[in-house]
Backbone as a printed PyTorch tensor [residue, N CA C, xyz], in Angstrom:
tensor([[[ 18.0930, -12.3390,   1.4690],
         [ 16.6930, -12.7160,   1.3890],
         [ 15.7960, -11.6400,   2.0130]],

        [[ 16.2890, -11.0380,   3.1070],
         [ 15.5110, -10.0150,   3.7800],
         [ 15.3360,  -8.7830,   2.8900]],

        [[ 16.3670,  -8.4440,   2.1340],
         [ 16.2890,  -7.2860,   1.2370],
         [ 15.2750,  -7.5400,   0.1340]],

        [[ 15.2450,  -8.7430,  -0.3990],
         [ 14.2730,  -9.0800,  -1.4390],
         [ 12.8440,  -9.0370,  -0.9080]],

        [[ 12.6620,  -9.4480,   0.3300],
         [ 11.3230,  -9.4060,   0.9250],
         [ 10.8550,  -7.9590,   1.0850]],

        [[ 11.7480,  -7.0780,   1.5290],
         [ 11.3830,  -5.6710,   1.6580],
         [ 11.1100,  -5.0450,   0.2910]],

        [[ 11.9350,  -5.3750,  -0.6860],
         [ 11.7250,  -4.8390,  -2.0400],
         [ 10.3910,  -5.3230,  -2.6010]],

        [[ 10.0620,  -6.5760,  -2.3920],
         [  8.7800,  -7.1130,  -2.8560],
         [  7.6080,  -6.4420,  -2.1720]],

        [[  7.7300,  -6.1930,  -0.8810],
         [  6.6520,  -5.5260,  -0.1480],
         [  6.4660,  -4.0960,  -0.6460]],

        [[  7.5570,  -3.4040,  -0.9190],
         [  7.4600,  -2.0300,  -1.4200],
         [  6.8390,  -2.0080,  -2.8060]],

        [[  7.1770,  -2.9670,  -3.6350],
         [  6.5800,  -3.0500,  -4.9750],
         [  5.0850,  -3.2940,  -4.8790]],

        [[  4.6730,  -4.1940,  -4.0020],
         [  3.2460,  -4.4810,  -3.8300],
         [  2.5090,  -3.2550,  -3.2980]],

        [[  3.1190,  -2.5340,  -2.3630],
         [  2.4890,  -1.3130,  -1.8410],
         [  2.3700,  -0.2500,  -2.9240]],

        [[  3.3820,  -0.1350,  -3.7780],
         [  3.3230,   0.8290,  -4.8780],
         [  2.2120,   0.4660,  -5.8620]],

        [[  2.0800,  -0.8150,  -6.1770],
         [  1.0120,  -1.2450,  -7.0820],
         [ -0.3650,  -1.0050,  -6.4730]],

        [[ -0.5110,  -1.2410,  -5.1880],
         [ -1.7910,  -0.9830,  -4.5190],
         [ -2.1130,   0.5100,  -4.5240]],

        [[ -1.0990,   1.3490,  -4.3050],
         [ -1.2960,   2.7930,  -4.3440],
         [ -1.6880,   3.2480,  -5.7430]],

        [[ -1.0290,   2.7090,  -6.7610],
         [ -1.3540,   3.0700,  -8.1400],
         [ -2.7760,   2.6520,  -8.4950]],

        [[ -3.1860,   1.4760,  -8.0430],
         [ -4.5360,   1.0150,  -8.3120],
         [ -5.5700,   1.8890,  -7.6010]],

        [[ -5.2500,   2.3380,  -6.3800],
         [ -6.1600,   3.2290,  -5.6630],
         [ -6.2910,   4.5620,  -6.3940]],

        [[ -5.1750,   5.0700,  -6.9240],
         [ -5.2480,   6.3030,  -7.7050],
         [ -6.0670,   6.1050,  -8.9630]],

        [[ -5.9030,   4.9510,  -9.6260],
         [ -6.7040,   4.6480, -10.8110],
         [ -8.1860,   4.6360, -10.4670]],

        [[ -8.5280,   3.9820,  -9.3560],
         [ -9.9350,   3.9400,  -8.9530],
         [-10.4670,   5.3330,  -8.6980]],

        [[ -9.6730,   6.1730,  -8.0460],
         [-10.1260,   7.5120,  -7.7170],
         [-10.2480,   8.4230,  -8.9200]],

        [[ -9.3510,   8.2750,  -9.8800],
         [ -9.3480,   9.1900, -11.0130],
         [-10.2110,   8.7120, -12.1750]],

        [[-10.3470,   7.4190, -12.3590],
         [-11.0390,   6.8970, -13.5270],
         [-12.4140,   6.3030, -13.2160]],

        [[-12.5870,   5.7480, -12.0350],
         [-13.8360,   5.0410, -11.7370],
         [-14.7670,   5.9150, -10.9000]],

        [[-14.4070,   6.1320,  -9.6530],
         [-15.2540,   6.9130,  -8.7340],
         [-14.3690,   7.4320,  -7.6050]],

        [[-14.4740,   8.7070,  -7.2680],
         [-13.6340,   9.2370,  -6.1990],
         [-13.8260,   8.5410,  -4.8470]],

        [[-15.0190,   8.0530,  -4.5850],
         [-15.2530,   7.3310,  -3.3280],
         [-14.4080,   6.0730,  -3.2630]],

        [[-14.3440,   5.3300,  -4.3620],
         [-13.5190,   4.1210,  -4.3930],
         [-12.0450,   4.4630,  -4.2160]],

        [[-11.6220,   5.5890,  -4.7890],
         [-10.2460,   6.0290,  -4.6180],
         [ -9.9290,   6.3560,  -3.1760]],

        [[-10.8550,   7.0240,  -2.5030],
         [-10.6460,   7.3480,  -1.0860],
         [-10.5810,   6.0840,  -0.2410]],

        [[-11.4510,   5.1380,  -0.5200],
         [-11.4220,   3.8660,   0.2060],
         [-10.1110,   3.1450,  -0.0660]],

        [[ -9.6670,   3.1670,  -1.3100],
         [ -8.4050,   2.5220,  -1.6640],
         [ -7.2150,   3.1740,  -0.9930]],

        [[ -7.2090,   4.4980,  -0.9110],
         [ -6.0980,   5.1870,  -0.2520],
         [ -6.0700,   4.9010,   1.2440]],

        [[ -7.2400,   4.7840,   1.8560],
         [ -7.2790,   4.4070,   3.2740],
         [ -6.7320,   2.9920,   3.4550]],

        [[ -7.1100,   2.0930,   2.5540],
         [ -6.6080,   0.7170,   2.6250],
         [ -5.0940,   0.6830,   2.4350]],

        [[ -4.5810,   1.4650,   1.5060],
         [ -3.1250,   1.5190,   1.2950],
         [ -2.4380,   2.0930,   2.5290]],

        [[ -3.0250,   3.0980,   3.1460],
         [ -2.4600,   3.6460,   4.3710],
         [ -2.3830,   2.6190,   5.4860]],

        [[ -3.4280,   1.8060,   5.6000],
         [ -3.4260,   0.7420,   6.6070],
         [ -2.3580,  -0.2940,   6.2810]],

        [[ -2.2160,  -0.6360,   4.9950],
         [ -1.1760,  -1.5900,   4.5960],
         [  0.2230,  -1.0560,   4.8820]],

        [[  0.4520,   0.2200,   4.5970],
         [  1.7640,   0.8190,   4.8580],
         [  2.0460,   0.8550,   6.3570]],

        [[  1.0610,   1.2200,   7.1390],
         [  1.2480,   1.2620,   8.5940],
         [  1.5430,  -0.1290,   9.1490]],

        [[  0.8460,  -1.1320,   8.6540],
         [  1.1040,  -2.4920,   9.1410],
         [  2.4690,  -2.9890,   8.6810]],

        [[  2.8880,  -2.6170,   7.4620],
         [  4.2190,  -3.0050,   6.9880],
         [  5.3110,  -2.3810,   7.8570]],

        [[  5.1690,  -1.0960,   8.1450],
         [  6.1730,  -0.4240,   8.9740],
         [  6.1870,  -1.0340,  10.3720]],

        [[  5.0270,  -1.3110,  10.9240],
         [  4.9700,  -1.9000,  12.2610],
         [  5.5870,  -3.2940,  12.2800]],

        [[  5.1900,  -4.1410,  11.3320],
         [  5.6750,  -5.5110,  11.3460],
         [  7.1480,  -5.6230,  10.9490]],

        [[  7.6100,  -4.7450,  10.0760],
         [  8.9770,  -4.8720,   9.5720],
         [ 10.0000,  -4.1300,  10.4220]],

        [[  9.6180,  -3.0190,  11.0340],
         [ 10.6150,  -2.1940,  11.6930],
         [ 10.3790,  -1.9820,  13.1810]],

        [[  9.1460,  -1.8300,  13.5970],
         [  8.8730,  -1.5000,  14.9900],
         [  8.9350,  -2.7520,  15.8590]],

        [[  8.2200,  -3.7610,  15.4560],
         [  8.1610,  -5.0010,  16.2430],
         [  9.3610,  -5.8670,  15.8930]],

        [[ 10.2150,  -6.0670,  16.8530],
         [ 11.4050,  -6.8930,  16.6010],
         [ 11.4590,  -8.0400,  17.5830]]])
């Protein structure tokens, strides 16, 4: 179950990253930058909650 949860989280992070790239390349670069910062915060919180804090 733990492996599936990690796989699901990685898939969601990948989709968020792809959407941020879409926003940056197709809509407006400012939205892409905001999206990439948000994805960075999500990745940092995932690493902290999943691996650092035990």
